[in-house]
N, C-alpha and C positions, 0 to 999 in steps of 0.2 A: 489463401493467396496473400502474398506479402503486400502490405500497404504502408507507405510512409508519407504522412502529412506533415508538412513543415509550415510553421507560422513565420513571421518576418525574420529574415536572417540578419545576423550581425557578424562581426569579424571573428574568425575561428580562433579558439584558444589552443595553447600548447597542451599536448597530451599529458595527463597526470594520472597517477595510479596510487593514491594514498591508502595505506592500511587503515583499519578501523581506529587504531590508536592515533594515527595521523589525522583522521577525520575529527576525533574528539579534540585534539590540539587546535586544529583550525577553527572549530566551533568556538573555542574559548577565545582565541586570538581575534576572531571576527566580532566578538562581543554579543553573541546571542544570549538571550535571557536564559537563566538556569532551568526554567520550567515554563510550560505554556498549557493552559487549559482553555479550550474553546467554551463559549457560553453553553451551559447545560439547558436543553429545551425545557421550557416551563410548563408545557401542556402535554407532554408525553404521558401515557398511562400504563404502558406495558414494559417498562424498563425493570430489569431484575439484576441485582448484584449477585454474581456467582464467583466461584473459585475454579481456577484451572490448575490441575495437578501436573507437576513434572518433577516429582521428588518433594519439592516444597510447593505450597499453594500460592498462586498469584491471583490478584483481583482482576475481574473482568466484568463487562456489562453486556447483558443479553437482552436484545430487542426481539420479541417474538414476531412471527409472521405467519401468514396462512398458506403460503406456497410451499413447494418442495425445495426451494432454493434458499441458501443462507450465505452470508458474507463474513469473512474474518478480517478485521481491521487490526493492523500492527503498526504502532506509532514509531516516530523517529526518536532519537536519543533524548532530546529535551522535551518531548511531548508525552502525553498520557492518554488513557482510554477516553477521557472526556473530549479530547481534541477531535474525535471522529463522530461525536454525538449529532452534530448538525446533519451529517449524511445518513447516519443510522435512523434518525427520525424520518427523513424523507423517504428512505427505503421502506420503513415500516408502514408509512402511509400508502405505499404501493404493494403492500403485502409481502415484502421481502424481509426475512429475518436477518439479524446480524449479531456478531459477537465481537465486541471491542476490547482489546487486550491492554493491560499495563505492561506486561512482559514483552521483551523485544528479542528473544532468542528463538532459534529454530525449534527447540523442544516445546516452547509455548505454542508455536504454530502447529506442530504435529498434535499436541494435546488438544488444541482448539478444534482441529478437524475431527478427532475422536469424539469430542464433546458433541459436535453437531451430528455426527453419525448416530450417536446414541439417542439423539433427539428425533431421529428418523429422517433427516434431510438427505436427499439423494443427489443434490447439485450444490457444490461448494465453490465459492469464489474467494481467492486470497488477494488482499489489498495491503501492501506494505510501503512505507515511506522511509527513505534514508536507511538508518540502521534496521528498521523494520522491513524494508525492502530486501536488504541483504539477508535477513533471517528467513524470509520467504524463499529466496533463491537457494540458500543453503539447505533449507528443509526439503525442497524439491530435489536437490542433488542427492540427498540422503535417502529419501523415501517418497515415492509418489503414491497417490491413492486414486482409484478409478472415479471417485466422486468429485475430485477437483477438476472442474471444467474450464475455469478461467483464472488468469493471474494478472493483477495490475501492480506495477512497481513504479513509484515516484522517486527518481534520482537515487536508486539503490546504492548504498555505501559499501558495495562488495558483492560477492556471490558469483556463481558460475552460470553460463548460458543454460537455458531450458531446452532440453533435447526432445522432450515429448511432443509428438505431432498431434496428440489428442487434445492438449491444453491450448486454448486461445490466449494470446499474450498481448498486453498493452504496456509499453514503456513510455513514461512521461518525464520530461526534464526541461528546465529553462536553458536556453542556448548559452547563456553566460553564467551558468550555475556557480555560485560564489565559492564552492569547494573545489572547483576546477576539475570536476569528474565527468564532464560532458563526453569527451572522447572515449573514456573507458565504458561508460554506460552505452554509448552508441555501438561500441565493439561487442559488448555483451548481447545487445539486441541483434546485431548482424549474425552472430554465431549461434543464436537461438533458432530452433526449427520453426517453420511455418505451422499453423497460421500465427501471424504476429502483426503488430502495428506500432509505429513510433510517432509520438506527437511531441513537438517542442514548442515552447513559448518564448516570446521575447522577454528579456530581463535576466536577473541574476538570483531570483528567489530560489532557495533550496527546498525541494520536496514539499512538505506541508506548508511551508511559508508561502507557497503559491496561492493558498486559500486565503491569505491575509491581504492580498493585493487585488489588482484589477481583473485578474483571471479567475477569481473565485467561482463566479456563477457559470462561466463557460466550462471550466474544469469539472465542476460538480455535475453538470449535465452530461459531459463526456463520460464520466465514470458511471453515472446512473444508466446511461444508454448502453455502455459496454457490458455492464453487469447483466443487462437484459430486462430492465424495467423501464417502461415508457412514462414520460412525464409531460 
């Protein structure tokens, strides 16, 4: 059943549909830092450095878990695998495994799903932000897998609507997203099949930058709850 939860509303922005190159240009103009690494957990004990193959090998971080469910984290253009560690650690404490990628392409997403299938996981959740969100949407448009049960995208910088009615979907964005993509993301959500949910936050933080502001804990709990782990 379609559900749309809106946080405080602000003035609507003009529809914008930048391509990925346009997004990169806007990121530069807006003065984002060239890279961002979240603090690496100091007390995790089951983090394993692995390689994801897609022709060439790309670094990834695997947090083991005891359940049948695993999460794939795909970062934005200026982020890396470490930017998801704070969530990976919390999920691991709840027995949910995760695989955090450095790569941001659809092939890395599909390779990550294969990696988790080989590990024996039967339920996979895809989480992507900005460019990583676009990679998730492009990957699903190219090939779906019966083990993918949920998808979370934070301000995806492109990608097609998700037509599968089997996959539960969560779209997240700031109402005044600084890249001006709110209307396009909302359109992608509307054109996606049920079940789905749309959550917007006040402010202009783009994708993973929402975790650096006042919405961090609320957003973290939202993602953990949607993934299916109680905290």
